[in-house]
Each structure stands twice: as C-alpha cells, then as structure tokens.
C-alpha positions, 0 to 999 in steps of 0.5 A: 950919929947926927940926924940926917935932916937937921934944920938948925944945921942948915940954918947955921950953914945958910947963915955962914954962906959967905964964909969961904972954905967952910965945911961941916962934918957929922960927929958925935951926934952933932956936927963940926964946922971947919974952915979950910980944915981948921976946926972951929965950931960945934953944932949940937942939940940945936945950939952953936958953939965957937972956939974961943981964947982969952981975947974972945971969951969975954964977949961970950961971958959978958952975954951970960953964954956958957961953955960946951958941955956934951955930958954932965961930967965933961966941959969944953971951956974953949967952946962957947954957945953963940948968942941968938942975936949973933946967930941971927945976924948973918954978917955978925955970925960970919965975923964971929966964925972967922975970929973962931977959926983963927984961934 
C-alpha cells in the first residue's frame, strides 16, 4: 500500500502539472502514472521511472540511470529512473513524460 502522504509524489505531480490528461494511482507500494489511461511511469521509494524503448533508453543509460528493480530478483528493463536534473526542470520532465507516454 502506498503512503497516504507522499511529498515526492506530490512534487512529481506538481512538476508535471502542464501534462494534460495525467492521472496517478496507488499501486504495489508506490504509484503508477498514466497519460490518458496509458501507463508510462512509476513512482517508487522516492524515485521516478519512465517507460523507455530502444529509441529513448540511451539517454537514460548515457546518464548512468538504472532500470526499475522492485525486488532483488525482478527488474523491469523498460522502465528507467529519471535523472535528477530532468526531474527538477518541469519543462524537461514534461517533455520526457510525453515521450514515455508514447512508448
């Protein structure tokens, strides 16, 4: 169950306030991000992950970001952590989120 008061989730949603059609749902101890019902992001333990594909994953890897690993024996290789520099710049974060939602 996700925490009821999650400041990081609130920060992410505030940073993405320009992304029309964004919704957030509690799931598996974290949150899922949806853009017009399409799942594209994960907020988990104070980190944000976006869906990637072969076109977008290099920008995450080039910044030494890692894939989402919810447990020690499970890795979701299509979801990579968003770099702090992107997270802190709402325009950049919105652009990355839009691209992730198209994957």
